[in-house]
PDB file with SEQRES, HELIX, SHEET and CRYST1 records, atoms N, CA, C and O in Angstrom:
SEQRES   1 A   79  MET LEU VAL LEU THR ARG ARG VAL GLY GLU SER ILE ARG          
SEQRES   2 A   79  ILE GLY ASP GLU ILE SER VAL ARG VAL LEU ASP ILE GLN          
SEQRES   3 A   79  ARG GLY GLN VAL ARG PHE ALA ILE ASP ALA PRO ARG GLN          
SEQRES   4 A   79  ILE PRO VAL HIS ARG GLU GLU ILE TYR GLU GLN VAL GLN          
SEQRES   5 A   79  GLN GLU ASN LYS GLU ALA ALA LYS THR ALA LYS GLU PHE          
SEQRES   6 A   79  ASP ALA ALA ALA LEU TRP LYS ARG SER LYS GLY ARG GLY          
SEQRES   7 A   79  LYS                                                          
HELIX    1 AA1 GLU A   45  GLU A   64  1                                  20    
HELIX    2 AA2 ALA A   67  LYS A   75  1                                   9    
SHEET    1 AA1 3 SER A  11  ILE A  14  0                                        
SHEET    2 AA1 3 ILE A  18  GLN A  26 -1                                        
SHEET    3 AA1 3 GLN A  29  ASP A  35 -1                                        
CRYST1    1.000    1.000    1.000  90.00  90.00  90.00 P 1           1          
ATOM      1  N   MET A   1     -13.289 -17.629 -18.453  1.00  0.00           N  
ATOM      2  CA  MET A   1     -13.390 -16.312 -19.037  1.00  0.00           C  
ATOM      3  C   MET A   1     -13.711 -16.472 -20.548  1.00  0.00           C  
ATOM      4  O   MET A   1     -13.186 -17.322 -21.268  1.00  0.00           O  
ATOM      5  N   LEU A   2     -14.601 -15.592 -20.931  1.00  0.00           N  
ATOM      6  CA  LEU A   2     -14.890 -15.598 -22.338  1.00  0.00           C  
ATOM      7  C   LEU A   2     -14.238 -14.388 -23.003  1.00  0.00           C  
ATOM      8  O   LEU A   2     -14.383 -13.265 -22.521  1.00  0.00           O  
ATOM      9  N   VAL A   3     -13.534 -14.604 -24.083  1.00  0.00           N  
ATOM     10  CA  VAL A   3     -12.826 -13.685 -24.795  1.00  0.00           C  
ATOM     11  C   VAL A   3     -13.441 -13.436 -26.154  1.00  0.00           C  
ATOM     12  O   VAL A   3     -13.569 -14.357 -26.961  1.00  0.00           O  
ATOM     13  N   LEU A   4     -13.829 -12.179 -26.416  1.00  0.00           N  
ATOM     14  CA  LEU A   4     -14.481 -11.813 -27.754  1.00  0.00           C  
ATOM     15  C   LEU A   4     -13.825 -10.704 -28.501  1.00  0.00           C  
ATOM     16  O   LEU A   4     -13.112  -9.851 -27.972  1.00  0.00           O  
ATOM     17  N   THR A   5     -14.115 -10.776 -29.770  1.00  0.00           N  
ATOM     18  CA  THR A   5     -13.475  -9.697 -30.637  1.00  0.00           C  
ATOM     19  C   THR A   5     -14.648  -8.907 -31.137  1.00  0.00           C  
ATOM     20  O   THR A   5     -15.630  -9.477 -31.615  1.00  0.00           O  
ATOM     21  N   ARG A   6     -14.559  -7.578 -31.031  1.00  0.00           N  
ATOM     22  CA  ARG A   6     -15.688  -6.864 -31.546  1.00  0.00           C  
ATOM     23  C   ARG A   6     -15.109  -5.509 -32.315  1.00  0.00           C  
ATOM     24  O   ARG A   6     -14.046  -5.001 -31.958  1.00  0.00           O  
ATOM     25  N   ARG A   7     -15.771  -5.062 -33.221  1.00  0.00           N  
ATOM     26  CA  ARG A   7     -15.332  -3.940 -34.030  1.00  0.00           C  
ATOM     27  C   ARG A   7     -16.211  -2.711 -33.482  1.00  0.00           C  
ATOM     28  O   ARG A   7     -17.165  -2.877 -32.722  1.00  0.00           O  
ATOM     29  N   VAL A   8     -15.796  -1.494 -33.940  1.00  0.00           N  
ATOM     30  CA  VAL A   8     -16.604  -0.316 -33.460  1.00  0.00           C  
ATOM     31  C   VAL A   8     -17.967  -0.528 -34.012  1.00  0.00           C  
ATOM     32  O   VAL A   8     -18.162  -0.947 -35.153  1.00  0.00           O  
ATOM     33  N   GLY A   9     -18.962  -0.206 -33.114  1.00  0.00           N  
ATOM     34  CA  GLY A   9     -20.376  -0.318 -33.482  1.00  0.00           C  
ATOM     35  C   GLY A   9     -20.998  -1.668 -33.035  1.00  0.00           C  
ATOM     36  O   GLY A   9     -22.215  -1.792 -32.899  1.00  0.00           O  
ATOM     37  N   GLU A  10     -20.174  -2.609 -32.826  1.00  0.00           N  
ATOM     38  CA  GLU A  10     -20.576  -3.960 -32.511  1.00  0.00           C  
ATOM     39  C   GLU A  10     -20.910  -4.062 -31.009  1.00  0.00           C  
ATOM     40  O   GLU A  10     -20.358  -3.275 -30.240  1.00  0.00           O  
ATOM     41  N   SER A  11     -21.771  -4.973 -30.549  1.00  0.00           N  
ATOM     42  CA  SER A  11     -22.146  -5.150 -29.185  1.00  0.00           C  
ATOM     43  C   SER A  11     -22.030  -6.479 -28.710  1.00  0.00           C  
ATOM     44  O   SER A  11     -21.947  -7.424 -29.494  1.00  0.00           O  
ATOM     45  N   ILE A  12     -22.018  -6.622 -27.422  1.00  0.00           N  
ATOM     46  CA  ILE A  12     -22.243  -7.963 -26.879  1.00  0.00           C  
ATOM     47  C   ILE A  12     -23.414  -7.864 -25.861  1.00  0.00           C  
ATOM     48  O   ILE A  12     -23.654  -6.772 -25.345  1.00  0.00           O  
ATOM     49  N   ARG A  13     -24.121  -8.915 -25.566  1.00  0.00           N  
ATOM     50  CA  ARG A  13     -25.240  -9.009 -24.667  1.00  0.00           C  
ATOM     51  C   ARG A  13     -24.819  -9.740 -23.436  1.00  0.00           C  
ATOM     52  O   ARG A  13     -24.086 -10.720 -23.573  1.00  0.00           O  
ATOM     53  N   ILE A  14     -25.207  -9.365 -22.242  1.00  0.00           N  
ATOM     54  CA  ILE A  14     -24.991 -10.067 -21.080  1.00  0.00           C  
ATOM     55  C   ILE A  14     -26.388 -10.297 -20.465  1.00  0.00           C  
ATOM     56  O   ILE A  14     -26.954  -9.376 -19.875  1.00  0.00           O  
ATOM     57  N   GLY A  15     -26.937 -11.494 -20.594  1.00  0.00           N  
ATOM     58  CA  GLY A  15     -28.316 -11.858 -20.230  1.00  0.00           C  
ATOM     59  C   GLY A  15     -29.235 -11.017 -21.067  1.00  0.00           C  
ATOM     60  O   GLY A  15     -28.852 -10.582 -22.154  1.00  0.00           O  
ATOM     61  N   ASP A  16     -30.423 -10.775 -20.602  1.00  0.00           N  
ATOM     62  CA  ASP A  16     -31.466 -10.087 -21.313  1.00  0.00           C  
ATOM     63  C   ASP A  16     -31.428  -8.667 -21.160  1.00  0.00           C  
ATOM     64  O   ASP A  16     -32.056  -7.958 -21.946  1.00  0.00           O  
ATOM     65  N   GLU A  17     -30.707  -8.146 -20.165  1.00  0.00           N  
ATOM     66  CA  GLU A  17     -30.845  -6.662 -19.796  1.00  0.00           C  
ATOM     67  C   GLU A  17     -29.622  -5.919 -20.012  1.00  0.00           C  
ATOM     68  O   GLU A  17     -29.712  -4.693 -19.953  1.00  0.00           O  
ATOM     69  N   ILE A  18     -28.402  -6.486 -20.272  1.00  0.00           N  
ATOM     70  CA  ILE A  18     -27.251  -5.640 -20.436  1.00  0.00           C  
ATOM     71  C   ILE A  18     -26.641  -5.749 -21.722  1.00  0.00           C  
ATOM     72  O   ILE A  18     -26.435  -6.855 -22.223  1.00  0.00           O  
ATOM     73  N   SER A  19     -26.301  -4.559 -22.359  1.00  0.00           N  
ATOM     74  CA  SER A  19     -25.679  -4.528 -23.579  1.00  0.00           C  
ATOM     75  C   SER A  19     -24.359  -3.706 -23.508  1.00  0.00           C  
ATOM     76  O   SER A  19     -24.382  -2.643 -22.887  1.00  0.00           O  
ATOM     77  N   VAL A  20     -23.226  -4.119 -24.093  1.00  0.00           N  
ATOM     78  CA  VAL A  20     -22.033  -3.449 -24.197  1.00  0.00           C  
ATOM     79  C   VAL A  20     -21.642  -3.144 -25.603  1.00  0.00           C  
ATOM     80  O   VAL A  20     -21.352  -4.078 -26.351  1.00  0.00           O  
ATOM     81  N   ARG A  21     -21.611  -1.917 -26.017  1.00  0.00           N  
ATOM     82  CA  ARG A  21     -21.296  -1.503 -27.391  1.00  0.00           C  
ATOM     83  C   ARG A  21     -19.950  -0.833 -27.543  1.00  0.00           C  
ATOM     84  O   ARG A  21     -19.663   0.131 -26.832  1.00  0.00           O  
ATOM     85  N   VAL A  22     -19.113  -1.314 -28.450  1.00  0.00           N  
ATOM     86  CA  VAL A  22     -17.802  -0.581 -28.697  1.00  0.00           C  
ATOM     87  C   VAL A  22     -18.056   0.718 -29.506  1.00  0.00           C  
ATOM     88  O   VAL A  22     -18.638   0.727 -30.590  1.00  0.00           O  
ATOM     89  N   LEU A  23     -17.563   1.816 -28.875  1.00  0.00           N  
ATOM     90  CA  LEU A  23     -17.886   3.045 -29.470  1.00  0.00           C  
ATOM     91  C   LEU A  23     -16.723   3.592 -30.335  1.00  0.00           C  
ATOM     92  O   LEU A  23     -16.912   4.230 -31.371  1.00  0.00           O  
ATOM     93  N   ASP A  24     -15.496   3.290 -29.825  1.00  0.00           N  
ATOM     94  CA  ASP A  24     -14.338   3.888 -30.436  1.00  0.00           C  
ATOM     95  C   ASP A  24     -13.004   3.110 -29.926  1.00  0.00           C  
ATOM     96  O   ASP A  24     -12.932   2.565 -28.824  1.00  0.00           O  
ATOM     97  N   ILE A  25     -12.017   3.139 -30.835  1.00  0.00           N  
ATOM     98  CA  ILE A  25     -10.786   2.512 -30.504  1.00  0.00           C  
ATOM     99  C   ILE A  25      -9.635   3.478 -31.050  1.00  0.00           C  
ATOM    100  O   ILE A  25      -9.488   3.673 -32.256  1.00  0.00           O  
ATOM    101  N   GLN A  26      -8.868   4.040 -30.119  1.00  0.00           N  
ATOM    102  CA  GLN A  26      -7.834   4.983 -30.501  1.00  0.00           C  
ATOM    103  C   GLN A  26      -6.620   4.785 -29.559  1.00  0.00           C  
ATOM    104  O   GLN A  26      -6.773   4.592 -28.352  1.00  0.00           O  
ATOM    105  N   ARG A  27      -5.491   4.836 -30.119  1.00  0.00           N  
ATOM    106  CA  ARG A  27      -4.254   4.808 -29.310  1.00  0.00           C  
ATOM    107  C   ARG A  27      -4.275   3.804 -28.155  1.00  0.00           C  
ATOM    108  O   ARG A  27      -3.920   4.155 -27.029  1.00  0.00           O  
ATOM    109  N   GLY A  28      -4.652   2.663 -28.399  1.00  0.00           N  
ATOM    110  CA  GLY A  28      -4.660   1.622 -27.380  1.00  0.00           C  
ATOM    111  C   GLY A  28      -5.816   1.757 -26.334  1.00  0.00           C  
ATOM    112  O   GLY A  28      -5.830   1.001 -25.362  1.00  0.00           O  
ATOM    113  N   GLN A  29      -6.707   2.630 -26.500  1.00  0.00           N  
ATOM    114  CA  GLN A  29      -7.832   2.745 -25.541  1.00  0.00           C  
ATOM    115  C   GLN A  29      -9.204   2.424 -26.342  1.00  0.00           C  
ATOM    116  O   GLN A  29      -9.435   2.780 -27.498  1.00  0.00           O  
ATOM    117  N   VAL A  30     -10.030   1.712 -25.536  1.00  0.00           N  
ATOM    118  CA  VAL A  30     -11.297   1.312 -26.204  1.00  0.00           C  
ATOM    119  C   VAL A  30     -12.381   2.111 -25.326  1.00  0.00           C  
ATOM    120  O   VAL A  30     -12.375   2.084 -24.096  1.00  0.00           O  
ATOM    121  N   ARG A  31     -13.264   2.788 -26.060  1.00  0.00           N  
ATOM    122  CA  ARG A  31     -14.333   3.362 -25.421  1.00  0.00           C  
ATOM    123  C   ARG A  31     -15.612   2.535 -25.722  1.00  0.00           C  
ATOM    124  O   ARG A  31     -15.872   2.144 -26.860  1.00  0.00           O  
ATOM    125  N   PHE A  32     -16.385   2.293 -24.660  1.00  0.00           N  
ATOM    126  CA  PHE A  32     -17.629   1.505 -24.876  1.00  0.00           C  
ATOM    127  C   PHE A  32     -18.775   1.998 -23.994  1.00  0.00           C  
ATOM    128  O   PHE A  32     -18.567   2.579 -22.930  1.00  0.00           O  
ATOM    129  N   ALA A  33     -19.893   1.766 -24.437  1.00  0.00           N  
ATOM    130  CA  ALA A  33     -21.177   2.109 -23.741  1.00  0.00           C  
ATOM    131  C   ALA A  33     -21.817   0.841 -23.158  1.00  0.00           C  
ATOM    132  O   ALA A  33     -21.882  -0.214 -23.790  1.00  0.00           O  
ATOM    133  N   ILE A  34     -22.282   1.010 -21.919  1.00  0.00           N  
ATOM    134  CA  ILE A  34     -22.957  -0.089 -21.280  1.00  0.00           C  
ATOM    135  C   ILE A  34     -24.413   0.387 -20.963  1.00  0.00           C  
ATOM    136  O   ILE A  34     -24.659   1.410 -20.324  1.00  0.00           O  
ATOM    137  N   ASP A  35     -25.342  -0.454 -21.471  1.00  0.00           N  
ATOM    138  CA  ASP A  35     -26.744  -0.184 -21.278  1.00  0.00           C  
ATOM    139  C   ASP A  35     -27.211  -1.300 -20.325  1.00  0.00           C  
ATOM    140  O   ASP A  35     -27.254  -2.478 -20.678  1.00  0.00           O  
ATOM    141  N   ALA A  36     -27.568  -0.856 -19.062  1.00  0.00           N  
ATOM    142  CA  ALA A  36     -28.025  -1.757 -18.095  1.00  0.00           C  
ATOM    143  C   ALA A  36     -29.083  -1.010 -17.155  1.00  0.00           C  
ATOM    144  O   ALA A  36     -29.102   0.210 -16.987  1.00  0.00           O  
ATOM    145  N   PRO A  37     -29.931  -1.897 -16.588  1.00  0.00           N  
ATOM    146  CA  PRO A  37     -31.050  -1.387 -15.714  1.00  0.00           C  
ATOM    147  C   PRO A  37     -30.349  -0.563 -14.498  1.00  0.00           C  
ATOM    148  O   PRO A  37     -29.265  -0.918 -14.036  1.00  0.00           O  
ATOM    149  N   ARG A  38     -31.019   0.493 -14.054  1.00  0.00           N  
ATOM    150  CA  ARG A  38     -30.591   1.382 -13.066  1.00  0.00           C  
ATOM    151  C   ARG A  38     -30.260   0.569 -11.809  1.00  0.00           C  
ATOM    152  O   ARG A  38     -29.396   1.037 -11.067  1.00  0.00           O  
ATOM    153  N   GLN A  39     -30.862  -0.629 -11.470  1.00  0.00           N  
ATOM    154  CA  GLN A  39     -30.622  -1.273 -10.303  1.00  0.00           C  
ATOM    155  C   GLN A  39     -29.411  -2.129 -10.268  1.00  0.00           C  
ATOM    156  O   GLN A  39     -29.002  -2.677  -9.244  1.00  0.00           O  
ATOM    157  N   ILE A  40     -28.843  -2.218 -11.468  1.00  0.00           N  
ATOM    158  CA  ILE A  40     -27.548  -2.972 -11.655  1.00  0.00           C  
ATOM    159  C   ILE A  40     -26.366  -1.962 -11.520  1.00  0.00           C  
ATOM    160  O   ILE A  40     -26.213  -1.083 -12.369  1.00  0.00           O  
ATOM    161  N   PRO A  41     -25.548  -2.089 -10.467  1.00  0.00           N  
ATOM    162  CA  PRO A  41     -24.490  -1.104 -10.457  1.00  0.00           C  
ATOM    163  C   PRO A  41     -23.423  -1.419 -11.435  1.00  0.00           C  
ATOM    164  O   PRO A  41     -23.101  -2.593 -11.618  1.00  0.00           O  
ATOM    165  N   VAL A  42     -22.859  -0.458 -12.070  1.00  0.00           N  
ATOM    166  CA  VAL A  42     -21.778  -0.565 -13.146  1.00  0.00           C  
ATOM    167  C   VAL A  42     -20.714   0.435 -12.624  1.00  0.00           C  
ATOM    168  O   VAL A  42     -20.953   1.629 -12.443  1.00  0.00           O  
ATOM    169  N   HIS A  43     -19.549  -0.144 -12.404  1.00  0.00           N  
ATOM    170  CA  HIS A  43     -18.362   0.724 -11.947  1.00  0.00           C  
ATOM    171  C   HIS A  43     -17.159   0.287 -12.694  1.00  0.00           C  
ATOM    172  O   HIS A  43     -17.067  -0.846 -13.166  1.00  0.00           O  
ATOM    173  N   ARG A  44     -16.180   1.246 -12.806  1.00  0.00           N  
ATOM    174  CA  ARG A  44     -14.793   0.905 -13.197  1.00  0.00           C  
ATOM    175  C   ARG A  44     -14.163  -0.046 -12.188  1.00  0.00           C  
ATOM    176  O   ARG A  44     -14.540   0.025 -11.018  1.00  0.00           O  
ATOM    177  N   GLU A  45     -13.282  -0.885 -12.527  1.00  0.00           N  
ATOM    178  CA  GLU A  45     -12.754  -1.854 -11.567  1.00  0.00           C  
ATOM    179  C   GLU A  45     -12.136  -1.178 -10.401  1.00  0.00           C  
ATOM    180  O   GLU A  45     -12.356  -1.635  -9.279  1.00  0.00           O  
ATOM    181  N   GLU A  46     -11.359  -0.095 -10.561  1.00  0.00           N  
ATOM    182  CA  GLU A  46     -10.750   0.603  -9.365  1.00  0.00           C  
ATOM    183  C   GLU A  46     -11.659   1.188  -8.463  1.00  0.00           C  
ATOM    184  O   GLU A  46     -11.374   1.292  -7.270  1.00  0.00           O  
ATOM    185  N   ILE A  47     -12.811   1.610  -8.965  1.00  0.00           N  
ATOM    186  CA  ILE A  47     -13.923   2.128  -8.095  1.00  0.00           C  
ATOM    187  C   ILE A  47     -14.582   1.045  -7.355  1.00  0.00           C  
ATOM    188  O   ILE A  47     -14.821   1.111  -6.149  1.00  0.00           O  
ATOM    189  N   TYR A  48     -14.874   0.022  -8.125  1.00  0.00           N  
ATOM    190  CA  TYR A  48     -15.426  -1.231  -7.450  1.00  0.00           C  
ATOM    191  C   TYR A  48     -14.658  -1.724  -6.307  1.00  0.00           C  
ATOM    192  O   TYR A  48     -15.212  -2.082  -5.268  1.00  0.00           O  
ATOM    193  N   GLU A  49     -13.207  -1.753  -6.507  1.00  0.00           N  
ATOM    194  CA  GLU A  49     -12.407  -2.287  -5.366  1.00  0.00           C  
ATOM    195  C   GLU A  49     -12.275  -1.326  -4.264  1.00  0.00           C  
ATOM    196  O   GLU A  49     -12.012  -1.736  -3.133  1.00  0.00           O  
ATOM    197  N   GLN A  50     -12.443  -0.037  -4.519  1.00  0.00           N  
ATOM    198  CA  GLN A  50     -12.485   0.998  -3.479  1.00  0.00           C  
ATOM    199  C   GLN A  50     -13.680   0.802  -2.602  1.00  0.00           C  
ATOM    200  O   GLN A  50     -13.581   0.802  -1.375  1.00  0.00           O  
ATOM    201  N   VAL A  51     -14.883   0.625  -3.277  1.00  0.00           N  
ATOM    202  CA  VAL A  51     -16.102   0.437  -2.535  1.00  0.00           C  
ATOM    203  C   VAL A  51     -16.124  -0.825  -1.675  1.00  0.00           C  
ATOM    204  O   VAL A  51     -16.620  -0.855  -0.548  1.00  0.00           O  
ATOM    205  N   GLN A  52     -15.544  -1.878  -2.293  1.00  0.00           N  
ATOM    206  CA  GLN A  52     -15.418  -3.138  -1.474  1.00  0.00           C  
ATOM    207  C   GLN A  52     -14.513  -2.907  -0.293  1.00  0.00           C  
ATOM    208  O   GLN A  52     -14.868  -3.337   0.805  1.00  0.00           O  
ATOM    209  N   GLN A  53     -13.389  -2.272  -0.425  1.00  0.00           N  
ATOM    210  CA  GLN A  53     -12.631  -1.990   0.688  1.00  0.00           C  
ATOM    211  C   GLN A  53     -13.268  -1.203   1.814  1.00  0.00           C  
ATOM    212  O   GLN A  53     -13.126  -1.507   2.998  1.00  0.00           O  
ATOM    213  N   GLU A  54     -13.998  -0.148   1.366  1.00  0.00           N  
ATOM    214  CA  GLU A  54     -14.770   0.755   2.328  1.00  0.00           C  
ATOM    215  C   GLU A  54     -15.851  -0.139   2.991  1.00  0.00           C  
ATOM    216  O   GLU A  54     -16.054   0.003   4.196  1.00  0.00           O  
ATOM    217  N   ASN A  55     -16.447  -0.910   2.388  1.00  0.00           N  
ATOM    218  CA  ASN A  55     -17.470  -1.794   2.952  1.00  0.00           C  
ATOM    219  C   ASN A  55     -16.876  -2.780   3.970  1.00  0.00           C  
ATOM    220  O   ASN A  55     -17.460  -3.023   5.026  1.00  0.00           O  
ATOM    221  N   LYS A  56     -15.688  -3.351   3.628  1.00  0.00           N  
ATOM    222  CA  LYS A  56     -14.999  -4.216   4.684  1.00  0.00           C  
ATOM    223  C   LYS A  56     -14.609  -3.401   5.887  1.00  0.00           C  
ATOM    224  O   LYS A  56     -14.728  -3.924   6.995  1.00  0.00           O  
ATOM    225  N   GLU A  57     -14.170  -2.209   5.781  1.00  0.00           N  
ATOM    226  CA  GLU A  57     -13.787  -1.380   6.898  1.00  0.00           C  
ATOM    227  C   GLU A  57     -15.018  -0.996   7.668  1.00  0.00           C  
ATOM    228  O   GLU A  57     -14.931  -0.961   8.895  1.00  0.00           O  
ATOM    229  N   ALA A  58     -16.162  -0.702   7.079  1.00  0.00           N  
ATOM    230  CA  ALA A  58     -17.311  -0.362   7.739  1.00  0.00           C  
ATOM    231  C   ALA A  58     -17.907  -1.491   8.552  1.00  0.00           C  
ATOM    232  O   ALA A  58     -18.413  -1.308   9.659  1.00  0.00           O  
ATOM    233  N   ALA A  59     -17.822  -2.702   7.933  1.00  0.00           N  
ATOM    234  CA  ALA A  59     -18.206  -3.924   8.595  1.00  0.00           C  
ATOM    235  C   ALA A  59     -17.401  -4.275   9.787  1.00  0.00           C  
ATOM    236  O   ALA A  59     -17.922  -4.803  10.769  1.00  0.00           O  
ATOM    237  N   LYS A  60     -16.083  -3.980   9.716  1.00  0.00           N  
ATOM    238  CA  LYS A  60     -15.116  -4.132  10.806  1.00  0.00           C  
ATOM    239  C   LYS A  60     -15.530  -3.204  11.897  1.00  0.00           C  
ATOM    240  O   LYS A  60     -15.596  -3.657  13.040  1.00  0.00           O  
ATOM    241  N   THR A  61     -15.813  -1.965  11.669  1.00  0.00           N  
ATOM    242  CA  THR A  61     -16.268  -0.988  12.654  1.00  0.00           C  
ATOM    243  C   THR A  61     -17.473  -1.431  13.331  1.00  0.00           C  
ATOM    244  O   THR A  61     -17.604  -1.359  14.553  1.00  0.00           O  
ATOM    245  N   ALA A  62     -18.461  -1.945  12.447  1.00  0.00           N  
ATOM    246  CA  ALA A  62     -19.771  -2.346  12.964  1.00  0.00           C  
ATOM    247  C   ALA A  62     -19.620  -3.541  13.995  1.00  0.00           C  
ATOM    248  O   ALA A  62     -20.307  -3.585  15.016  1.00  0.00           O  
ATOM    249  N   LYS A  63     -18.711  -4.479  13.682  1.00  0.00           N  
ATOM    250  CA  LYS A  63     -18.487  -5.556  14.626  1.00  0.00           C  
ATOM    251  C   LYS A  63     -17.932  -5.182  15.877  1.00  0.00           C  
ATOM    252  O   LYS A  63     -18.191  -5.819  16.898  1.00  0.00           O  
ATOM    253  N   GLU A  64     -17.080  -4.052  15.866  1.00  0.00           N  
ATOM    254  CA  GLU A  64     -16.540  -3.599  17.099  1.00  0.00           C  
ATOM    255  C   GLU A  64     -17.510  -2.784  17.894  1.00  0.00           C  
ATOM    256  O   GLU A  64     -17.289  -2.631  19.096  1.00  0.00           O  
ATOM    257  N   PHE A  65     -18.501  -2.278  17.369  1.00  0.00           N  
ATOM    258  CA  PHE A  65     -19.619  -1.475  17.946  1.00  0.00           C  
ATOM    259  C   PHE A  65     -20.455  -2.416  18.809  1.00  0.00           C  
ATOM    260  O   PHE A  65     -20.936  -3.448  18.342  1.00  0.00           O  
ATOM    261  N   ASP A  66     -20.609  -2.057  20.014  1.00  0.00           N  
ATOM    262  CA  ASP A  66     -21.378  -2.824  21.090  1.00  0.00           C  
ATOM    263  C   ASP A  66     -22.760  -2.162  21.287  1.00  0.00           C  
ATOM    264  O   ASP A  66     -22.997  -1.325  22.158  1.00  0.00           O  
ATOM    265  N   ALA A  67     -23.673  -2.642  20.356  1.00  0.00           N  
ATOM    266  CA  ALA A  67     -25.115  -2.255  20.276  1.00  0.00           C  
ATOM    267  C   ALA A  67     -25.817  -2.490  21.571  1.00  0.00           C  
ATOM    268  O   ALA A  67     -26.692  -1.692  21.906  1.00  0.00           O  
ATOM    269  N   ALA A  68     -25.513  -3.535  22.354  1.00  0.00           N  
ATOM    270  CA  ALA A  68     -26.138  -3.847  23.540  1.00  0.00           C  
ATOM    271  C   ALA A  68     -25.868  -2.820  24.622  1.00  0.00           C  
ATOM    272  O   ALA A  68     -26.770  -2.385  25.338  1.00  0.00           O  
ATOM    273  N   ALA A  69     -24.498  -2.413  24.730  1.00  0.00           N  
ATOM    274  CA  ALA A  69     -24.098  -1.407  25.622  1.00  0.00           C  
ATOM    275  C   ALA A  69     -24.715  -0.100  25.323  1.00  0.00           C  
ATOM    276  O   ALA A  69     -25.107   0.620  26.241  1.00  0.00           O  
ATOM    277  N   LEU A  70     -24.819   0.234  24.105  1.00  0.00           N  
ATOM    278  CA  LEU A  70     -25.434   1.522  23.770  1.00  0.00           C  
ATOM    279  C   LEU A  70     -26.951   1.483  24.072  1.00  0.00           C  
ATOM    280  O   LEU A  70     -27.508   2.512  24.455  1.00  0.00           O  
ATOM    281  N   TRP A  71     -27.592   0.405  23.923  1.00  0.00           N  
ATOM    282  CA  TRP A  71     -29.108   0.254  24.235  1.00  0.00           C  
ATOM    283  C   TRP A  71     -29.223   0.472  25.755  1.00  0.00           C  
ATOM    284  O   TRP A  71     -30.079   1.226  26.220  1.00  0.00           O  
ATOM    285  N   LYS A  72     -28.367  -0.184  26.501  1.00  0.00           N  
ATOM    286  CA  LYS A  72     -28.467  -0.023  28.042  1.00  0.00           C  
ATOM    287  C   LYS A  72     -28.244   1.357  28.462  1.00  0.00           C  
ATOM    288  O   LYS A  72     -28.951   1.842  29.345  1.00  0.00           O  
ATOM    289  N   ARG A  73     -27.259   2.067  27.862  1.00  0.00           N  
ATOM    290  CA  ARG A  73     -26.964   3.408  28.163  1.00  0.00           C  
ATOM    291  C   ARG A  73     -28.148   4.299  27.754  1.00  0.00           C  
ATOM    292  O   ARG A  73     -28.495   5.212  28.503  1.00  0.00           O  
ATOM    293  N   SER A  74     -28.752   4.076  26.642  1.00  0.00           N  
ATOM    294  CA  SER A  74     -29.841   4.949  26.150  1.00  0.00           C  
ATOM    295  C   SER A  74     -31.125   4.761  26.876  1.00  0.00           C  
ATOM    296  O   SER A  74     -31.929   5.692  26.923  1.00  0.00           O  
ATOM    297  N   LYS A  75     -31.365   3.650  27.430  1.00  0.00           N  
ATOM    298  CA  LYS A  75     -32.712   3.294  28.173  1.00  0.00           C  
ATOM    299  C   LYS A  75     -32.993   4.381  29.234  1.00  0.00           C  
ATOM    300  O   LYS A  75     -34.128   4.805  29.451  1.00  0.00           O  
ATOM    301  N   GLY A  76     -31.879   4.807  29.884  1.00  0.00           N  
ATOM    302  CA  GLY A  76     -32.161   5.665  31.067  1.00  0.00           C  
ATOM    303  C   GLY A  76     -32.426   7.145  30.607  1.00  0.00           C  
ATOM    304  O   GLY A  76     -32.898   7.984  31.375  1.00  0.00           O  
ATOM    305  N   ARG A  77     -32.091   7.406  29.306  1.00  0.00           N  
ATOM    306  CA  ARG A  77     -32.313   8.820  28.823  1.00  0.00           C  
ATOM    307  C   ARG A  77     -33.782   9.034  28.299  1.00  0.00           C  
ATOM    308  O   ARG A  77     -34.451   8.091  27.876  1.00  0.00           O  
ATOM    309  N   GLY A  78     -34.200  10.206  28.347  1.00  0.00           N  
ATOM    310  CA  GLY A  78     -35.510  10.612  27.792  1.00  0.00           C  
ATOM    311  C   GLY A  78     -36.682  10.278  28.623  1.00  0.00           C  
ATOM    312  O   GLY A  78     -37.814  10.522  28.204  1.00  0.00           O  
ATOM    313  N   LYS A  79     -36.480   9.726  29.791  1.00  0.00           N  
ATOM    314  CA  LYS A  79     -37.655   9.354  30.553  1.00  0.00           C  
ATOM    315  C   LYS A  79     -38.076  10.488  31.536  1.00  0.00           C  
ATOM    316  O   LYS A  79     -39.057  10.340  32.264  1.00  0.00           O  
TER     317      LYS A  79                                                      
END                                                                             
């Protein structure tokens, strides 16, 4: 883990395309701006964890889904 100290108005760069700038520090909270390409998702940690959990649950449901049985049932329809 890299630990840096930045003051208001200062930035860090992550690769060539991501910049993180400190906007404000008040009452133990830090506000910062992230400039990244649209194709790179940027989430708060708690939102990221929620999305990951929902993806795991969806994958579990997909594993339980029997695509072959559905295909066999649907072949007789619409003819």
